[in-house]
C-alpha positions as a printed NumPy array, in Angstrom:
array([[-82.67 , -24.617,  53.191],
       [-82.674, -24.752,  49.976],
       [-81.838, -27.778,  48.045],
       [-78.783, -27.796,  45.558],
       [-80.056, -28.772,  42.004],
       [-78.647, -32.311,  40.748],
       [-75.165, -31.62 ,  38.715],
       [-75.527, -32.297,  35.169],
       [-72.82 , -34.444,  33.328],
       [-71.999, -34.415,  29.757],
       [-69.913, -36.741,  27.638],
       [-68.117, -36.096,  24.861],
       [-64.992, -36.751,  22.844],
       [-61.526, -36.771,  24.608],
       [-59.401, -33.544,  23.661],
       [-56.884, -33.799,  26.289],
       [-53.7  , -35.373,  24.534],
       [-53.645, -39.245,  23.608],
       [-56.958, -41.5  ,  24.764],
       [-55.754, -42.304,  28.436],
       [-58.168, -45.164,  28.027],
       [-56.815, -46.583,  24.953],
       [-55.101, -50.223,  24.887],
       [-51.375, -50.352,  24.641],
       [-49.705, -50.292,  21.667],
       [-49.065, -54.213,  20.795],
       [-45.787, -54.791,  20.181],
       [-45.522, -58.314,  20.67 ],
       [-45.482, -59.345,  17.086],
       [-42.679, -56.666,  16.333],
       [-40.87 , -57.793,  19.719],
       [-40.7  , -61.317,  18.365],
       [-39.747, -60.265,  15.227],
       [-36.773, -58.342,  16.055],
       [-35.804, -61.212,  18.065],
       [-36.108, -63.769,  15.492],
       [-33.442, -61.433,  13.696],
       [-30.961, -61.135,  16.617],
       [-31.356, -64.473,  17.536],
       [-30.63 , -65.39 ,  14.036],
       [-27.364, -63.281,  14.317],
       [-27.964, -60.069,  13.287],
       [-27.481, -57.143,  15.647],
       [-30.377, -54.813,  17.335],
       [-29.997, -51.797,  15.14 ],
       [-29.786, -54.041,  11.941],
       [-32.762, -56.103,  13.419],
       [-35.059, -52.799,  13.726],
       [-34.002, -51.875,  10.423],
       [-35.148, -54.856,   9.126],
       [-38.979, -54.481,  10.682],
       [-39.081, -51.239,   9.039],
       [-38.046, -52.253,   5.836],
       [-40.617, -55.083,   5.926],
       [-43.498, -52.955,   7.815],
       [-45.911, -54.148,  10.068],
       [-49.356, -55.706,   9.824],
       [-51.483, -53.528,   7.433],
       [-49.296, -51.028,   6.961],
       [-46.653, -50.715,   4.133],
       [-42.996, -50.706,   5.115],
       [-39.457, -48.769,   3.564],
       [-38.852, -51.055,   1.393],
       [-42.139, -51.219,  -0.342],
       [-42.45 , -47.189,  -0.606],
       [-39.323, -46.994,  -1.704],
       [-40.311, -49.631,  -4.496],
       [-43.028, -47.117,  -5.042],
       [-41.022, -44.304,  -5.351],
       [-38.549, -45.208,  -7.81 ],
       [-41.397, -46.1  , -10.22 ],
       [-42.604, -42.717, -10.014],
       [-38.514, -42.044, -10.717],
       [-38.576, -44.08 , -13.496],
       [-41.742, -42.346, -15.15 ],
       [-40.514, -38.731, -14.251],
       [-37.381, -39.54 , -16.405],
       [-39.424, -40.436, -19.689],
       [-41.127, -36.739, -19.312],
       [-39.7  , -35.344, -21.812],
       [-36.974, -33.111, -23.439],
       [-35.651, -30.263, -21.937],
       [-35.068, -28.101, -25.298],
       [-38.807, -27.717, -25.483],
       [-38.65 , -23.936, -25.257],
       [-35.444, -23.33 , -27.649],
       [-37.718, -25.413, -30.208],
       [-40.577, -23.62 , -29.955],
       [-38.37 , -20.202, -30.479],
       [-37.446, -21.52 , -33.636],
       [-40.341, -22.612, -34.609],
       [-41.982, -19.29 , -34.341],
       [-38.826, -17.248, -35.57 ],
       [-39.356, -19.842, -38.666],
       [-42.807, -18.773, -39.083],
       [-42.149, -15.052, -38.607],
       [-39.473, -15.26 , -41.585],
       [-41.354, -17.165, -43.624],
       [-43.635, -14.74 , -43.661],
       [-41.774, -11.592, -43.882],
       [-40.208, -13.05 , -47.   ],
       [-43.072, -14.076, -48.495],
       [-44.223, -10.226, -47.745],
       [-41.07 ,  -8.917, -49.279],
       [-41.017, -11.108, -52.574],
       [-43.36 ,  -9.129, -54.734],
       [-42.08 ,  -5.541, -53.401],
       [-40.041,  -4.456, -56.37 ],
       [-38.678,  -1.641, -54.163],
       [-34.988,  -1.601, -53.334],
       [-36.078,  -1.413, -49.605],
       [-37.157,  -4.381, -50.048],
       [-34.109,  -5.924, -51.352],
       [-32.313,  -4.378, -48.411],
       [-34.629,  -5.886, -45.885],
       [-33.903,  -9.59 , -47.239],
       [-30.644,  -8.625, -47.284],
       [-30.921,  -7.954, -43.86 ],
       [-32.898, -11.192, -42.912],
       [-30.356, -13.316, -45.333],
       [-27.51 , -12.01 , -42.854],
       [-29.042, -12.911, -40.071],
       [-26.795, -15.239, -37.278],
       [-27.024, -18.708, -37.491],
       [-27.907, -19.491, -33.58 ],
       [-31.574, -18.422, -32.444],
       [-30.701, -16.521, -29.811],
       [-28.416, -14.134, -32.042],
       [-31.251, -13.783, -34.61 ],
       [-33.846, -12.953, -31.836],
       [-31.33 , -10.471, -30.759],
       [-30.643,  -8.855, -34.216],
       [-34.818,  -8.55 , -34.887],
       [-35.398,  -6.634, -31.901],
       [-35.85 ,  -3.29 , -33.829],
       [-36.509,  -4.672, -36.889],
       [-39.18 ,  -3.176, -38.958],
       [-41.817,  -5.694, -39.979],
       [-44.08 ,  -5.22 , -42.827],
       [-45.673,  -8.487, -42.176],
       [-48.39 ,  -8.473, -39.78 ],
       [-48.08 , -11.889, -39.361],
       [-44.262, -12.042, -38.897],
       [-44.614,  -9.323, -36.404],
       [-47.04 , -11.023, -34.637],
       [-44.609, -14.272, -34.625],
       [-42.049, -12.302, -32.806],
       [-44.151, -10.612, -30.505],
       [-45.039, -14.702, -29.42 ],
       [-41.404, -15.233, -28.832],
       [-41.255, -12.508, -26.921],
       [-44.145, -13.339, -24.484],
       [-42.943, -17.121, -24.303],
       [-39.674, -16.083, -23.216],
       [-41.226, -14.02 , -20.944],
       [-43.361, -16.458, -19.05 ],
       [-41.091, -19.404, -19.555],
       [-38.053, -17.655, -18.031],
       [-40.189, -16.395, -14.72 ],
       [-41.938, -19.92 , -14.912],
       [-38.282, -21.336, -14.568],
       [-38.048, -19.326, -11.025],
       [-41.325, -18.966,  -9.763],
       [-43.625, -22.191, -10.4  ],
       [-47.11 , -21.631, -12.442],
       [-45.515, -17.967, -13.634],
       [-46.35 , -19.087, -17.065],
       [-49.52 , -19.527, -16.89 ],
       [-50.449, -16.453, -14.244],
       [-48.424, -13.866, -16.939],
       [-50.467, -14.976, -20.303],
       [-51.19 , -11.786, -22.574],
       [-49.712, -10.094, -19.31 ],
       [-50.296,  -6.392, -19.356],
       [-47.811,  -3.429, -18.569],
       [-49.064,  -3.501, -14.991],
       [-48.602,  -7.114, -14.575],
       [-45.501,  -6.658, -15.545],
       [-44.693,  -4.286, -13.289],
       [-46.38 ,  -6.27 , -10.268],
       [-43.834,  -8.909, -10.883],
       [-40.954,  -5.985, -10.799],
       [-42.357,  -5.005,  -7.633],
       [-42.305,  -8.483,  -6.12 ],
       [-38.898,  -9.582,  -7.346],
       [-37.553,  -6.175,  -5.252],
       [-39.547,  -6.873,  -2.082],
       [-38.234, -10.677,  -2.325],
       [-35.051,  -9.603,  -2.574],
       [-35.047,  -7.511,   0.123],
       [-36.823,  -9.845,   2.667],
       [-34.347, -12.856,   2.069],
       [-31.228, -10.331,   2.657],
       [-33.009,  -9.346,   5.962],
       [-33.251, -13.024,   6.603],
       [-29.507, -13.906,   5.293],
       [-28.536, -10.88 ,   8.026],
       [-30.096, -13.139,  10.882],
       [-33.055, -10.2  ,  11.502],
       [-36.55 , -10.945,  12.403],
       [-38.55 , -11.066,   9.407],
       [-41.644, -12.351,  10.579],
       [-43.623,  -9.542,   9.537],
       [-41.877,  -8.748,   6.932],
       [-43.122, -12.22 ,   5.605],
       [-46.608, -11.353,   6.282],
       [-46.609,  -8.078,   4.697],
       [-44.447,  -9.615,   1.927],
       [-47.264, -12.448,   1.306],
       [-50.091,  -9.882,   1.648],
       [-48.786,  -8.128,  -1.394],
       [-47.997, -10.869,  -3.553],
       [-49.545, -13.856,  -2.416],
       [-50.665, -14.36 ,  -5.772],
       [-47.358, -15.372,  -6.859],
       [-47.201, -18.36 ,  -4.905],
       [-50.003, -21.122,  -5.126],
       [-48.131, -23.118,  -2.814],
       [-48.928, -20.612,  -0.009],
       [-46.196, -20.927,   1.98 ],
       [-46.493, -20.238,   5.852],
       [-43.297, -18.998,   6.766],
       [-40.22 , -17.602,   5.054],
       [-38.132, -20.523,   5.717],
       [-41.126, -23.01 ,   3.565],
       [-40.732, -19.949,   0.909],
       [-36.85 , -19.901,   0.734],
       [-37.329, -23.618,   0.586],
       [-39.672, -23.683,  -2.422],
       [-37.641, -21.057,  -4.22 ],
       [-34.158, -22.589,  -3.555],
       [-34.756, -25.977,  -4.704],
       [-36.564, -24.42 ,  -7.865],
       [-33.353, -22.224,  -8.221],
       [-31.111, -25.645,  -7.961],
       [-33.386, -27.422, -10.597],
       [-33.234, -24.629, -12.811],
       [-29.461, -25.261, -12.782],
       [-29.23 , -28.919, -13.034],
       [-31.721, -28.781, -16.08 ],
       [-29.243, -26.028, -17.639],
       [-26.362, -28.602, -17.063],
       [-28.694, -31.514, -18.723],
       [-28.454, -29.37 , -22.062],
       [-26.139, -29.787, -24.988],
       [-23.391, -27.047, -24.768],
       [-24.92 , -25.559, -27.864],
       [-28.38 , -25.793, -26.37 ],
       [-27.384, -24.454, -23.321],
       [-25.549, -21.195, -24.73 ],
       [-28.812, -20.655, -26.99 ],
       [-31.   , -20.768, -23.471],
       [-28.627, -18.994, -21.443],
       [-28.392, -16.407, -24.183],
       [-32.356, -15.729, -24.77 ],
       [-32.557, -15.796, -20.841],
       [-30.071, -13.025, -20.492],
       [-31.952, -11.044, -23.263],
       [-35.467, -11.368, -21.914],
       [-34.217, -10.771, -18.181],
       [-32.701,  -7.243, -19.684],
       [-35.855,  -6.56 , -21.524],
       [-37.75 ,  -6.982, -18.279],
       [-35.3  ,  -4.952, -16.262],
       [-34.836,  -7.697, -13.783],
       [-31.208,  -8.955, -14.757],
       [-29.914,  -7.283, -11.574],
       [-32.34 ,  -8.25 ,  -9.344],
       [-32.697, -11.966, -10.894],
       [-29.177, -12.347, -10.424],
       [-28.715, -11.212,  -6.547],
       [-31.98 , -13.276,  -5.672],
       [-29.989, -15.807,  -7.151],
       [-27.174, -14.903,  -4.646],
       [-29.236, -14.562,  -2.08 ],
       [-31.056, -17.878,  -2.417],
       [-27.405, -19.664,  -2.439],
       [-26.803, -18.141,   0.83 ],
       [-30.053, -18.976,   2.679],
       [-29.517, -22.95 ,   1.443],
       [-26.233, -23.813,   0.937],
       [-26.602, -27.452,   1.014],
       [-28.445, -27.706,  -1.986],
       [-26.836, -29.457,  -5.001],
       [-25.969, -26.214,  -6.277],
       [-24.125, -25.99 ,  -9.909],
       [-24.432, -30.233,  -9.872],
       [-25.079, -32.17 , -12.976],
       [-27.683, -34.514, -11.958],
       [-30.314, -36.667, -13.615],
       [-32.652, -34.861, -16.151],
       [-35.934, -35.956, -17.658],
       [-35.348, -37.391, -21.596],
       [-38.305, -38.571, -23.774],
       [-40.686, -37.747, -26.796],
       [-42.073, -34.75 , -25.666],
       [-40.769, -31.264, -25.806],
       [-40.912, -29.521, -22.191],
       [-40.511, -25.531, -21.971],
       [-37.854, -24.079, -19.491],
       [-40.847, -24.138, -16.769],
       [-42.309, -27.525, -17.474],
       [-38.443, -28.877, -17.73 ],
       [-37.36 , -26.902, -14.139],
       [-40.269, -28.357, -12.869],
       [-39.5  , -32.169, -14.137],
       [-35.946, -31.586, -12.622],
       [-36.867, -30.114,  -9.421],
       [-39.667, -33.96 ,  -9.091],
       [-36.668, -36.052, -10.462],
       [-34.228, -34.355,  -7.523],
       [-37.323, -34.552,  -5.012],
       [-37.751, -38.27 ,  -5.65 ],
       [-34.209, -39.135,  -5.704],
       [-33.981, -37.285,  -2.146],
       [-36.957, -39.358,  -1.158],
       [-35.101, -42.374,  -2.498],
       [-32.096, -42.083,  -0.468],
       [-34.128, -41.139,   2.619],
       [-36.306, -44.311,   2.798],
       [-32.92 , -46.763,   1.941],
       [-31.688, -45.252,   5.028],
       [-28.745, -46.37 ,   4.125],
       [-26.303, -43.527,   5.47 ],
       [-24.634, -42.974,   8.449],
       [-27.06 , -41.709,  11.197],
       [-29.966, -42.495,   8.988],
       [-33.411, -41.895,  11.295],
       [-37.035, -42.018,   9.873],
       [-37.589, -38.325,  11.116],
       [-35.332, -37.787,   8.013],
       [-38.01 , -38.751,   5.58 ],
       [-39.848, -35.64 ,   4.529],
       [-43.401, -36.382,   4.98 ],
       [-43.931, -33.334,   2.289],
       [-42.099, -35.069,  -0.569],
       [-43.614, -38.34 ,   0.421],
       [-47.039, -37.2  ,   0.094],
       [-46.602, -35.692,  -3.048],
       [-44.934, -38.671,  -4.261],
       [-47.354, -41.241,  -3.175],
       [-50.548, -39.781,  -1.739],
       [-51.361, -39.776,   1.861],
       [-51.515, -43.193,   2.732],
       [-47.947, -43.135,   2.688],
       [-47.338, -40.36 ,   5.415],
       [-49.764, -42.795,   7.194],
       [-47.375, -46.023,   6.616],
       [-44.457, -43.733,   7.871],
       [-46.377, -42.413,  10.752],
       [-47.068, -46.096,  11.905],
       [-43.563, -46.747,  11.276],
       [-42.259, -44.029,  13.709],
       [-44.854, -45.018,  16.367],
       [-43.976, -48.54 ,  16.458],
       [-40.277, -47.374,  16.941],
       [-41.195, -44.792,  19.658],
       [-43.671, -47.443,  21.623],
       [-40.417, -49.772,  21.634],
       [-38.608, -47.733,  23.511],
       [-41.4  , -46.266,  25.488],
       [-42.361, -49.825,  26.949],
       [-38.783, -50.456,  27.778],
       [-37.842, -53.198,  25.152],
       [-35.6  , -50.842,  23.841],
       [-32.576, -48.328,  24.746],
       [-30.774, -45.609,  23.342],
       [-27.401, -45.17 ,  24.986],
       [-24.631, -43.062,  23.453],
       [-26.285, -43.13 ,  20.137],
       [-26.448, -47.095,  20.315],
       [-29.433, -49.161,  20.361],
       [-29.579, -51.867,  22.752],
       [-32.13 , -54.339,  23.705],
       [-33.211, -53.807,  27.334],
       [-33.296, -56.342,  29.807],
       [-36.915, -56.796,  29.43 ],
       [-36.77 , -57.688,  25.461],
       [-33.611, -59.712,  26.317],
       [-36.001, -62.002,  29.075],
       [-38.257, -62.076,  26.42 ],
       [-35.928, -63.395,  23.491],
       [-34.396, -66.071,  25.881],
       [-38.4  , -67.068,  26.416],
       [-39.275, -67.228,  22.618],
       [-35.347, -69.159,  22.201],
       [-36.231, -71.767,  25.144],
       [-39.962, -72.109,  23.801],
       [-38.894, -72.992,  20.345],
       [-36.349, -75.633,  22.067],
       [-38.793, -77.419,  23.693],
       [-41.304, -77.542,  21.321],
       [-38.825, -79.391,  19.173],
       [-38.   , -81.609,  22.011],
       [-41.531, -82.628,  22.518],
       [-41.745, -83.117,  18.492],
       [-39.03 , -85.361,  18.476],
       [-38.822, -87.072,  21.845],
       [-35.613, -86.226,  22.44 ],
       [-33.809, -86.639,  25.762],
       [-35.13 , -86.25 ,  29.617],
       [-36.218, -82.889,  29.183],
       [-39.733, -82.777,  31.334],
       [-38.835, -79.85 ,  33.852],
       [-41.904, -80.436,  36.055],
       [-40.324, -82.485,  38.402],
       [-36.778, -81.527,  37.27 ],
       [-34.633, -81.131,  40.463],
       [-36.457, -83.811,  42.714],
       [-33.101, -85.812,  42.592],
       [-32.133, -87.771,  45.539],
       [-32.818, -90.215,  47.934],
       [-35.673, -89.066,  50.629],
       [-34.44 , -88.073,  54.05 ],
       [-37.406, -88.739,  55.87 ],
       [-37.252, -84.929,  57.067],
       [-39.014, -81.674,  55.471],
       [-38.156, -78.258,  55.964],
       [-40.183, -74.865,  55.148],
       [-40.805, -73.509,  51.027],
       [-38.131, -71.402,  49.907],
       [-38.469, -69.732,  46.617],
       [-36.656, -71.708,  43.756],
       [-37.058, -75.195,  45.834],
       [-37.697, -78.094,  43.651],
       [-38.243, -80.663,  45.969],
       [-41.245, -82.598,  46.351],
       [-44.409, -80.967,  48.123],
       [-44.971, -82.168,  51.963],
       [-48.78 , -82.062,  51.874],
       [-49.054, -83.498,  55.097],
       [-46.897, -81.247,  56.407],
       [-48.076, -77.971,  54.41 ],
       [-52.078, -79.092,  55.681],
       [-51.2  , -79.547,  58.982],
       [-49.304, -75.735,  59.066],
       [-52.521, -74.402,  57.622],
       [-54.995, -76.12 ,  60.088],
       [-52.958, -75.021,  63.384],
       [-52.275, -71.705,  62.093],
       [-56.1  , -71.621,  61.849],
       [-57.079, -72.987,  64.678],
       [-58.225, -69.64 ,  66.617],
       [-60.147, -67.917,  63.778],
       [-63.725, -67.974,  63.566],
       [-65.632, -69.869,  61.13 ],
       [-69.195, -70.616,  59.982],
       [-70.703, -74.538,  61.366],
       [-70.298, -75.542,  57.6  ],
       [-67.382, -74.383,  56.637],
       [-64.821, -76.78 ,  56.685],
       [-62.315, -75.331,  54.245],
       [-58.464, -75.123,  55.424],
       [-56.783, -71.763,  53.666],
       [-53.528, -72.426,  53.063],
       [-50.901, -69.047,  53.407],
       [-47.369, -69.202,  51.325],
       [-45.706, -69.442,  54.94 ],
       [-47.475, -72.94 ,  55.343],
       [-45.811, -74.764,  52.486],
       [-42.886, -77.544,  53.443],
       [-41.09 , -79.65 ,  50.761],
       [-39.373, -82.71 ,  51.534],
       [-35.706, -83.115,  51.779],
       [-33.362, -84.902,  49.583],
       [-30.21 , -85.611,  49.897],
       [-29.211, -83.792,  47.253],
       [-29.678, -79.982,  47.598],
       [-26.997, -78.338,  45.857],
       [-27.724, -76.716,  42.543],
       [-25.922, -76.891,  39.416],
       [-23.118, -74.426,  38.144],
       [-23.016, -74.13 ,  34.08 ],
       [-20.391, -72.835,  31.872],
       [-21.42 , -72.885,  28.193],
       [-18.622, -72.114,  25.797],
       [-19.431, -70.4  ,  22.581],
       [-17.327, -70.309,  19.31 ],
       [-17.415, -66.468,  18.462],
       [-14.675, -67.353,  15.516],
       [-15.559, -65.83 ,  12.1  ],
       [-15.815, -69.418,  10.732],
       [-19.053, -69.759,  12.718],
       [-20.736, -66.84 ,  10.164],
       [-19.116, -68.448,   7.658],
       [-20.576, -71.758,   8.146],
       [-24.168, -70.415,   8.884],
       [-23.899, -72.038,  12.689],
       [-23.52 , -68.538,  14.737],
       [-27.041, -67.713,  14.937],
       [-27.865, -71.069,  16.539],
       [-25.436, -71.099,  18.827],
       [-26.48 , -67.375,  19.586],
       [-30.239, -68.756,  20.208],
       [-29.109, -71.653,  21.983],
       [-27.067, -69.593,  24.564],
       [-30.61 , -67.422,  25.231],
       [-32.47 , -70.364,  25.479],
       [-30.174, -72.123,  27.997],
       [-29.86 , -69.247,  29.945],
       [-33.551, -68.563,  30.149],
       [-33.748, -71.624,  31.443],
       [-31.626, -71.908,  34.186],
       [-32.208, -68.368,  35.004],
       [-36.354, -68.841,  35.566],
       [-36.8  , -72.345,  35.956],
       [-33.756, -73.3  ,  38.114],
       [-33.02 , -70.09 ,  40.172],
       [-30.428, -71.95 ,  42.683],
       [-28.373, -73.033,  39.638],
       [-26.028, -70.592,  38.391],
       [-24.904, -69.858,  34.785],
       [-21.863, -68.35 ,  32.674],
       [-21.727, -67.659,  28.789],
       [-18.043, -67.625,  27.737],
       [-17.293, -66.425,  24.267],
       [-14.214, -66.979,  22.775],
       [-12.431, -66.295,  19.555],
       [ -8.681, -64.577,  19.58 ],
       [ -9.505, -64.551,  23.434],
       [-12.455, -64.94 ,  25.32 ],
       [-14.785, -62.933,  27.704],
       [-17.648, -63.283,  29.916],
       [-21.058, -62.735,  28.096],
       [-23.694, -61.105,  29.555],
       [-27.437, -62.378,  28.012],
       [-27.768, -58.024,  26.708],
       [-24.117, -58.245,  25.27 ],
       [-24.775, -61.845,  23.584],
       [-28.196, -60.489,  22.019],
       [-26.488, -57.779,  20.183],
       [-23.22 , -59.635,  19.557],
       [-21.555, -60.187,  16.028],
       [-19.111, -62.996,  15.54 ],
       [-15.49 , -61.584,  15.832],
       [-13.61 , -61.198,  12.593],
       [-10.533, -61.808,  14.056],
       [ -8.762, -64.768,  13.376],
       [ -8.533, -67.81 ,  16.384],
       [-10.02 , -70.099,  18.305],
       [ -8.775, -69.904,  21.94 ],
       [-10.452, -72.938,  23.743],
       [ -7.971, -72.356,  26.265],
       [ -8.54 , -68.931,  27.598],
       [-12.697, -69.845,  27.714],
       [-11.291, -73.114,  29.708],
       [ -9.728, -70.727,  31.969],
       [-12.72 , -68.485,  32.7  ],
       [-14.986, -71.299,  33.42 ],
       [-12.423, -73.15 ,  35.63 ],
       [-12.716, -69.773,  37.714],
       [-16.241, -69.471,  37.465],
       [-16.652, -72.884,  38.813],
       [-14.17 , -72.248,  41.669],
       [-17.249, -69.432,  42.647],
       [-19.576, -72.721,  43.261],
       [-17.753, -75.182,  44.52 ],
       [-21.36 , -76.703,  46.427],
       [-22.737, -76.832,  43.097],
       [-22.742, -79.603,  40.209],
       [-19.993, -78.472,  37.778],
       [-21.331, -78.348,  34.149],
       [-18.933, -77.293,  31.226],
       [-20.468, -77.337,  27.712],
       [-18.816, -76.281,  24.291],
       [-20.078, -75.192,  20.893],
       [-17.767, -74.93 ,  18.599],
       [-16.793, -75.547,  14.896],
       [-13.127, -75.99 ,  14.944],
       [ -9.948, -76.832,  16.478],
       [ -7.794, -74.57 ,  18.7  ],
       [ -5.976, -72.318,  16.967],
       [ -5.094, -69.736,  19.315],
       [ -3.479, -69.563,  23.094],
       [ -2.389, -67.42 ,  25.63 ],
       [  1.196, -66.788,  26.063],
       [  2.843, -66.784,  29.652],
       [  2.697, -62.896,  29.862],
       [ -1.194, -63.065,  28.536],
       [ -0.678, -62.295,  24.796],
       [ -2.787, -64.257,  22.049],
       [ -0.77 , -66.238,  19.889],
       [ -2.81 , -67.298,  16.729],
       [ -1.414, -69.992,  14.082],
       [ -2.955, -72.075,  11.395],
       [ -2.818, -74.89 ,  11.169],
       [ -2.628, -75.711,  14.785],
       [  0.412, -75.037,  16.492],
       [  1.797, -78.131,  18.721],
       [  1.949, -76.056,  21.743],
       [ -1.725, -74.707,  21.325],
       [ -3.489, -78.125,  21.47 ],
       [ -1.06 , -78.84 ,  24.644],
       [ -2.101, -75.653,  26.166],
       [ -5.474, -76.105,  25.729],
       [ -5.826, -79.83 ,  26.658],
       [ -3.574, -78.994,  30.018],
       [ -6.569, -76.383,  30.521],
       [ -9.113, -79.187,  30.062],
       [ -7.81 , -81.359,  32.472],
       [ -7.388, -79.028,  35.603],
       [-11.144, -78.279,  34.572],
       [-11.761, -82.057,  34.59 ],
       [ -9.904, -82.225,  37.908],
       [-12.767, -79.872,  39.86 ],
       [-15.331, -82.729,  38.758],
       [-17.037, -81.188,  35.993],
       [-18.408, -82.861,  32.97 ],
       [-17.159, -81.472,  29.63 ],
       [-19.36 , -82.085,  26.842],
       [-18.751, -80.879,  23.231],
       [-21.028, -80.091,  20.502],
       [-18.642, -80.332,  17.398],
       [-20.529, -78.429,  14.14 ],
       [-18.08 , -79.278,  11.675],
       [-17.707, -83.093,  10.719],
       [-14.245, -82.028,   9.707],
       [-12.234, -85.287,  10.887],
       [ -9.597, -83.205,  12.635],
       [-11.988, -81.725,  14.858],
       [-13.708, -84.786,  15.669],
       [-10.816, -86.653,  16.436],
       [ -9.461, -83.567,  18.545],
       [-13.066, -83.259,  20.561],
       [-13.244, -86.883,  20.889],
       [ -9.501, -87.022,  22.893],
       [-10.52 , -83.892,  24.804],
       [-13.882, -85.827,  26.035],
       [-12.34 , -88.639,  27.111],
       [ -9.809, -87.058,  29.227],
       [-12.818, -85.049,  30.845],
       [-15.025, -87.745,  31.143],
       [-17.59 , -86.228,  28.804],
       [-19.022, -86.672,  25.623],
       [-19.233, -85.443,  22.252],
       [-22.074, -84.323,  20.15 ],
       [-22.1  , -83.834,  16.353],
       [-25.812, -82.196,  15.768],
       [-26.638, -80.201,  12.73 ],
       [-26.938, -76.321,  13.644],
       [-30.682, -76.561,  13.405],
       [-30.882, -79.324,  16.304],
       [-28.196, -77.634,  18.702],
       [-30.653, -76.108,  21.004],
       [-32.425, -79.195,  21.634],
       [-29.111, -80.959,  22.463],
       [-27.854, -78.437,  24.532],
       [-31.028, -77.944,  26.856],
       [-31.554, -81.695,  27.257],
       [-27.834, -82.404,  28.258],
       [-27.926, -79.565,  30.865],
       [-31.087, -80.958,  32.166],
       [-29.565, -84.602,  32.255],
       [-26.386, -83.296,  33.995],
       [-27.945, -81.524,  36.517],
       [-30.192, -83.999,  37.531],
       [-27.011, -86.383,  38.867],
       [-26.327, -87.876,  35.586],
       [-23.531, -85.61 ,  34.357],
       [-21.031, -88.245,  33.265],
       [-21.408, -90.736,  30.725],
       [-19.189, -93.171,  29.129],
       [-18.355, -92.235,  25.752]])
């Protein structure tokens, strides 16, 4: 039996799409930067936009790219004056007339005097004089050549203002060259008409480019690219004309009309302009915009190019600003960006787009009905980050009893033990745990010198304590507009996220509810809290917040009740008997009375009510001291920078069974 030859393998570059073995895109820093903005009080969309504006490590952001574009705009505005063609025509006309008069002066014949009279009677405006000299019998060769230069210049400039680079292509053009231009314009009009009728023009476009591609050095690859290039230039030509003075505009328009008529292109060019308007009605046709203004005089073609560049740079600057409704990185025109700033700028944009895609693909951001939201995964990271920062400050200041390693071990030992369950914080019963492992593995064979005991999850037992119930924590956060005005909203949001993360990850047997209150109160999910901004409505409705807290505590009667209130003002709103909110400043006695009554109802549940007052206003301080005295709680007056430390440390003290303290 013949042996099969060994199979050979060849290794090479992976060409099947993204590298399947590539490391995942590192989003850690980006997510943390977004988190910093969110915890500082920004919304998610604003935080992402801020990150894209700043850029990522080693890559420029939108702000830096826009600054570079604005510098290009500043330079483009000084490119030159728009009246260069008029100035050049006037200079050539003066040269022609001077040479002709010089040739006529020594001639004593009456015909010479008549010719001089004809020259003296020429219209004052340049366009009228050029038109009047169309059939003039020149005696001076120098004058004739200067006038012919005017005709050649106008043909090239007029066509160059409609078709880029035509000025150079038609220098010293022959009759055959001009006929080729006429054929191109006629075929182009037919192509645009067919496109505007909705016909399939792919083959017609290819045939057109095969015949006339030499007139389009930018080499458009589709009819859409061709139309975009021509339409932008046509719109720029209109803006260039609009930037001239009325006298200059009238003269130049007259010269253009004469030239088009002389070339037999007047009707075709007018039709072409209408077709381009129909194909791209979105362009700023007929609108006056910025035009260059500098010392150098620009011809019509160069002036049109300068105006087109200005328009492109203005559009690019607007795209990079992302300051309009529905803005997206997809709006930024890569071709314009590359023309303005080069290929590295396009690479920077691609990095920003990849960052935005990866944030969604890796599950940190979700889009729902056009809204951008943090995913639960991102919210958990935000909470963890906020908590880590709080504990870092606690460790640096030494404030409070915040060691969570043995938190929850409060209570006297009962002498018994039980199996370990997820979330338990009771001390581990080492003797019972090892005994369970030995009994479980006693029948298993083992080597003679193997003395190891292999402990499994089911072997663990914990020591029972008298106090085995968890805590129920209601955190009430002021959402009134004054929190933003005083700069304390970011600290309050960060504190709430940190406390929620601490409870849900370190103390799963505890329950927590975050309640925001302004004109009314509402229960906040972590995802909602992360994206929440302060309420622009007036009112500090602590009464309603306490009502929601009392309902929450009623669902956790076996837990130790803890109520923490973060506020910067006295109550200025309450709910009427029919449930409608009522607001008044200064606070009405009825508002104060209803709030105090609700606090006393909460206190009767056995709850500790501690208040964190963020404003040293005497009225607020007096009110909260009276309130906590009724509820057996305490008043803290931290600055916003240390709010998280105070709240977290107070929660840890409360859940260890020391929730009630004298003032």
